[in-house]
N, C-alpha and C positions, 0 to 999 in steps of 0.2 A: 434939211433945216435942223439946226442944233437946238435942243431943248434947254430952257433956262432952269437949272437945278435949284435956284433960290426960290422959285415960286412953286407951290404945291397944287396939284390938280384938284378940281372941285369934287370929283367922285371919291378921291382919297380922303378929302376932308370930311365928307359925309360919312364914310365908313368908319373913320376914327372917332367921329363924334358919337356914332351909335355904339361903338365899342366902349367908349368912356362912360356913356350913360348906363349901359348894362353892367359895367364893372362897378359903378357907384351904387347901383341897386343891390348888388351882391354884398358890397361892403356895409351898406346900411343894414342889411339883414343880420350880419354877424356882429354888428355893433361898431364898426369902424367907419367913420364918416370922413370923407375927403372933400375938400373944397372943389366945387365944380370948375371944370376947365372951360375957360372962355374960348369961343370959337376963334377969336382974333389972335389968341396966343399961338405961338409957333409950336407946331406939333412935335418938333424934336426936342422941346424943352424937357429937361430932366425932372421927373416927379419929385415931390418932397421926399427927403431922405427917410423920414419916419413919421407916420401919422400918429397923432396923439390918441391914445386909447380913450374910448368913451367911458362914461360912468358905468354903463351896463357891463363893460368888460372888466374894469378894475374892481368893481364891488363884488365881493364874494358873499355867497349866502351864509348867513350867521348860523352857527351850530345851535341845535335845539337845546334849550336849557333842560337840565335833569329835574324831573318833577318827583319830589319825595312823596311816597304813598303813606297815607295815614294808617294802613294796615301793617302791623308788626310782622316780622319774619317768624316762620314756624320754629326755627332753631337758631338760637343766638349763643355764641361762645364768648366768654369773658375769661380773663386770666384766672379768676378765682371762683368762677361758677359757670354753669350751663343753664340757660333758660329755654323752656319749651312752651310755645304758645299754640294752643289748639282751640278750635271752636267747640261749643258744647256738643254739636252733632258728631264731630270727629271723635271727641273724647268718649261719648256714649258708645259709638261703634267699636272703638278700641277696647273698652271694658267688656262689652259683650263678647267680642272675639276672644279675649283673654280667658273669661270664665268658660266659654264653650270649649276652648282647648284643654282647660283643666278637667272638665267633665269627661271629655273624650279619653284623656290619659287615665283618669280614674276607672272608667269602664273597661279599658283595655287591660288594666292591672287586675280587675276582678276576673275577667275572662281567662287571663293567664293563670291566676291562682286556682280557679276551678279546674282548668285543664290539668294543672300539675297535681292536684289532689286526686283526680280520676286516674291519672297514670300511676300514682303511688299505690292506690287501692288495687289496681289491676296487677301490679307487680307483687304486692304483699301476699304471702300465702294465706289461704283461708284457714288452715289448721296451724296452731301454734307450733313453733319449732320443737318445744319440749315434748309435745305429743308424738313427733316424728322420730325422736331419738331411738336407736335400736335397743338400748338398755331398758327402755320403759315399754316399748310397744311389743317387742318379741316375747319377753317373759310372760306378759299378760295373755297374749294369744296362745302361747304354749300351755299356760296354766288352765285356760278355759277348755282347750281341746282335751287335755289330759283328764280334767274333771268330768267332761262329757263321756269319755271312753272308760273311765275307771268304774268298775261295778261297785255297788254299795258295800260298805264294809260289813262283813259277816259277824254277827253277834255270837258270842260263845253260847253253846247250848245250855238251856236252863231246865229242860225237862225232856220227856220222851214222846212228846206229841207234836205233830205238824198239822198245818191247816191245808186241806186240799181245796184248791181254788177251781180247777177245771180238769176234765178228763176227755181225751179224744184219741182216736185211733191213729192219727198222724201227728208227729211231733212238730212239723212245720207250721201247723195252725196254732200251736201254743207259743211260738217264738214272739209274734207281735204282742200277745197277752203279757208275756214276761217283760218285754221292754216297756209296755204301758205301765205296769205296776212299779217298775224301777224308777219311773219319773216321780213317783210319790213316796219314794224311800222305802218301798216294800221289796225286799230281796226274795227272789223265787228261784226255783230250779225245776228242771224237767226230769222225771224218773219214769222208768218203765215197770209196769206191774201187769204181768200176764201179757195179753195182746193189746193193751191200751197204754197210753202215755198220760201221766199225771203231772199237773203243775202244782207244786207244793211250796210252802214257805221254807226258807233256809233256817229260820229261827225255830227253836224247840220251846214248847210250853208245857207246864205242868197240867193245866186244865184249860180247856177251850170253851166249855159250856157253862161254867160257873160265873155268875155275875160278879164283877169286881176283880176277877183274875186277869193276869196279863194276857193270856191267850184269848179271853173273851173280848177284851178291848181291841186286840188286833183283828179278830174276826169281824167285829162291827165296822172297823175302818175299811177292811177289804170289801165288804158288802157296799159301803157308801161310795167308795172310789170306783169299784167295778161296775156300778149301775150306769155309768156314763161311757163305758167302753164301746168303741166302734172300730172294726177292722180297717186297715188301709184301703182307700178307695180304689176300686178296680183290681184288688189283689185276689179276690175269690176266696178269702179265708173265712172261716166260720165266725159268725157274729155272737153265738151263744145266747140267742134269744133277744127279745126287745128290752128286757131288763136283766142283763146277765149277772152271774156270780152272786146270786142271792141264796143259793143253797150250799154255800161252803160248809165244810164240816171238819172235825178233828180226826186225825188218824195216828195211831200209836206206831212208832218205829223202834227198832232195836238200837 
């Protein structure tokens, strides 16, 4: 039996109706509304060419208007000037930081100056350069050594008497005594008389015992200086008593 193609089956009509309803719900969700299809209309009818867009589709959200802030910008540039706007808290912190930086730099400068001064003092010689020059140092040292080694200048004889300071059987014990009196400007010499050695003055005097004479003054000087004589420690030389050379006397020589 041949099927009439002009009539649609009932189950096909029900399925298409359900499809249309679900399609309409989807279009309503996205903002496109179509007119409902009547069940009596022919299913093969061509849908509308283009659905009119709804208001929700055509209306675009408006751009948010720019809201001007009442707070000025921190830095503003102009053709003829530059403006800097800071709150008092920021300004105070900036000033404190600036002064702290200055103090740190100042302190570092002090430390550097002190260190430089110490280095200069360490390099600088303790003795002046003039004192280290050979022409001034060497002659003075030579002159001092020559003066110490040079014996007292012998005075020309004025009489025929000498002053005997000490007498001993060994001349080596008289050598320290000779050097001792030379320190006080009294020139002496060691002579041998018989089996003994005598320490006498190099100078000659007319009179030794008469007060006011040149020999008498020298005699008193020898007694004063000789009272403090002590032999070199540990040498074993004669000390000539606790108060030596108090019995000096004059002796006539040829």
